C-alpha positions in Angstrom: -32.3 8.5 32.7 -35.6 6.9 32.1 -38.9 7.6 31.8 -41.2 8.5 34.8 -44.4 6.4 35.0 -47.1 7.7 37.3 -49.6 6.1 39.6 -52.4 8.2 40.3 -51.3 10.0 43.3 -47.5 9.8 42.4 -45.9 13.8 41.9 -44.4 14.6 38.7 -40.6 14.7 38.7 -38.3 18.5 38.3 -38.9 19.3 35.0 -35.3 19.4 34.6 -35.9 15.6 34.8 -36.7 15.9 31.2 -35.8 13.9 28.7 -33.5 15.3 25.5 -34.9 12.7 23.1 -37.6 12.9 22.4 -37.2 16.4 23.9 -39.3 17.7 27.3 -40.7 14.1 27.4 -41.0 14.2 31.4 -43.2 11.7 32.7 -46.7 8.8 31.1 -49.4 7.6 33.0 -51.6 9.3 35.6 -54.4 11.1 34.8 -56.6 14.3 33.4 -58.0 15.6 36.7 -58.9 19.0 37.0 -56.3 18.4 40.5 -53.5 16.8 38.6 -53.5 19.4 35.2 -54.1 22.3 37.7 -50.6 20.8 39.3 -49.0 20.8 35.8 -49.8 23.7 34.6 -48.1 25.2 38.1 -45.0 23.5 37.4 -44.2 24.1 34.2 -45.5 20.3 32.6 -48.4 20.0 30.0 -49.9 16.5 29.0 -49.8 16.0 24.9 -50.6 12.4 23.4 -52.4 10.9 20.8 -55.5 8.0 21.1 -52.9 5.2 20.4 -50.5 6.1 23.4 -50.3 6.0 27.0 -51.1 9.8 29.1 -47.8 11.7 27.9 -45.8 14.7 29.9 -44.2 17.2 28.4 -41.8 20.2 29.8 -39.2 21.5 27.0 -36.0 23.4 26.2 -36.1 26.0 25.2 -40.7 27.1 25.4 -41.8 28.2 23.1 -43.6 32.2 25.0 -44.8 34.8 24.1 -44.1 38.2 25.3 -47.2 41.1 26.1 -44.8 43.6 26.3 -42.6 42.9 23.1 -46.2 42.1 21.0 -47.3 44.5 18.0 -50.1 43.2 15.9 -48.7 43.8 11.7 -50.7 46.6 9.9 -52.1 44.5 8.3 -54.0 42.7 10.4 -54.7 45.7 11.8 -56.7 46.8 8.6 -58.0 43.4 8.1 -59.8 44.3 11.4 -60.8 47.4 10.3 -62.3 46.1 7.1 -63.7 42.4 8.6 -66.8 42.7 9.9 -64.9 40.4 12.7 -66.5 40.3 16.7 -65.1 38.5 19.8 -66.6 36.9 22.8 -64.6 35.5 25.2 -66.1 32.1 27.5 -69.1 32.1 26.0 -68.6 28.9 23.3 -66.1 27.3 24.5 -67.5 23.0 23.8 -67.4 24.5 20.4 -63.7 26.5 20.5 -62.3 23.0 21.5 -64.2 20.7 19.4 -63.1 23.2 16.5 -59.3 22.3 17.3 -59.9 19.6 17.9 -61.4 19.1 14.5 -59.5 17.3 11.3 -57.4 19.2 9.1 -55.8 19.6 5.5 -51.4 19.3 7.5 -52.9 15.7 10.3 -54.6 13.0 10.1 -55.1 13.0 13.5 -55.3 15.1 16.9 -54.5 15.3 20.2 -56.9 16.8 21.2 -58.6 14.1 22.5 -62.3 13.6 23.8 -60.8 12.5 27.2 -58.9 15.6 26.4 -61.5 17.3 25.7 -63.9 16.1 28.4 -60.9 16.7 30.9 -60.6 20.9 30.1 -64.0 21.0 30.0 -64.0 20.3 33.4 -61.2 22.7 34.0 -63.5 24.9 32.5 -66.8 24.6 34.2 -63.9 25.6 37.4 -62.9 28.2 36.4 -59.0 27.0 35.3 -59.8 26.4 30.8 -60.8 29.9 28.8 -61.9 30.3 24.6 -61.6 33.6 22.8 -64.0 33.5 20.0 -63.7 35.1 16.7 -67.1 35.8 14.6 -68.1 36.9 11.8 -71.3 37.8 10.0 -72.6 35.5 12.6 -70.8 32.3 11.6 -67.6 31.3 14.6 -65.2 31.6 12.8 -61.9 30.7 14.7 -60.5 30.5 18.6 -58.6 30.0 20.9 -58.8 28.0 24.5 -56.2 27.7 27.3 -56.0 27.7 31.2 -54.8 30.6 33.3 -52.8 30.0 36.6 -52.2 33.6 38.2 -50.5 36.3 35.5 -50.0 33.1 33.3 -51.5 31.7 30.2 -50.8 28.3 28.9 -52.2 28.3 25.6 -53.9 25.1 24.0 -54.9 25.4 20.7 -56.2 27.7 17.8 -57.6 26.3 14.9 -59.2 29.3 12.4 -62.4 29.0 8.9 -61.4 32.1 7.9 -58.3 34.1 7.1 -56.9 35.8 10.0 -58.8 34.3 12.5 -56.5 32.6 14.5 -54.5 35.8 14.3 -57.0 37.8 15.7 -57.7 35.4 18.6 -53.6 35.9 19.5 -54.3 40.0 19.5 -56.9 39.7 21.2 -55.0 37.6 24.1 -52.3 39.0 23.9 -54.5 42.4 25.1 -56.0 40.8 28.1 -52.3 39.3 29.1 -51.0 43.4 28.6 -54.4 45.0 30.5 -54.2 42.6 33.1 -50.3 42.5 33.6 -49.4 38.8 32.6 -45.3 38.0 33.1 -46.2 35.6 29.5 -48.0 33.7 27.7 -46.6 29.9 27.6 -46.5 28.7 24.0 -45.5 25.7 24.9 -43.6 24.0 21.4 -42.1 25.8 18.8 -43.8 26.1 15.4 -43.4 28.1 12.7 -46.7 30.5 12.7 -46.2 30.9 16.7 -42.7 32.4 15.7 -44.4 34.3 12.0 -46.6 36.1 15.7 -44.0 36.9 17.9 -43.1 34.2 19.8 -39.6 34.1 21.5 -37.6 30.9 22.8 -37.2 31.0 26.2 -34.7 28.5 28.6 -36.7 26.0 30.6 -35.2 27.6 33.2 -36.3 31.0 32.6 -39.5 30.0 32.0 -40.1 28.3 35.2 -38.5 31.1 37.1 -40.7 32.8 36.0 -43.8 30.6 36.4 -42.5 30.4 40.5 -43.7 34.4 40.8 -46.1 34.6 38.6 -48.6 31.5 39.5 -48.6 33.6 43.7 -50.5 36.2 41.5 -54.2 35.7 41.7 -56.2 34.9 38.7 -57.9 37.7 36.3 -62.0 38.2 36.7 -62.5 36.7 33.2 -66.3 38.1 33.4 -64.3 41.5 33.0 -62.3 40.6 29.9 -65.3 41.5 27.4 -66.1 44.6 28.8 -62.1 45.0 29.0 -61.9 44.8 25.2 -64.2 47.0 24.0 -62.6 49.2 25.7 -59.4 48.4 24.1 -61.6 48.6 20.7 -62.8 44.9 19.2 -65.6 44.1 18.2 -68.0 42.3 21.2 -70.2 39.9 19.9 
C-alpha cells in the first residue's frame, strides 16, 4: 500500500489504510488549518512531523489511551499533592504551556512541536477547541499539558514538567475532568513507557474508532467551568 499525498482540499483516507511501516503513517501533505485539524481528530487522525519533513498524518494500531473509568492516581502522587504547594489553572496560559512542551529535552535533540504546529494549535485554542492544564508551584509555572477536545474525547498532544511530578499532576487533573464530564476516553495517541506507568492501555484501532464515532456526536463540555469543577474535587486553584 502506498502513502496518500493530500492536496489542500483532498479528504483523508480511511484510518485502516495506514501503513504497517512506519506503523500508523496514513498520509502526507495538506495543511494545519483549523478545519483540517478538527476533521482529523474526529476521524482518529493526528499530525506528527519534524521541521525537515513534510506534514505527516498518523492513525496508529493499537492506540494508546487512558480510561477515565479505570484511572486512579498513585498513592505517592496523592501524598506529593498534599505536601507540595501545587496550584492548578485551566486555559490561562495556553501559549506558555505549548512552548513548555516544545522546549528542548535532555533525551531529544529536536521537537515535533514546530513553530507552525504551535501557531496552528494557538488558532484552535482561540476557537475553543484546544485546551491547556497548567501546574504551578509557589507561583511558578512548572508543568502542564495541552490537547484537543472533540465531543466526549480529549486528544492529549503533549505534556511537560519542570518539577518532579508536575506532569503527573496535570494528567490527574485531566482525568478528574474526564470523569466529571463523562468522557469515554482520553486519547494518548502513541505508546510511551511514561504513559504506561500512568495507567495507559493499548486499544485496537478499530475499537478506538468505534468509541470515537459515538463520542464525537456529544456536545463539547463548557471549559469555562473547569476550574470550579476541579475546586469541588479538592484541587487548589491558582
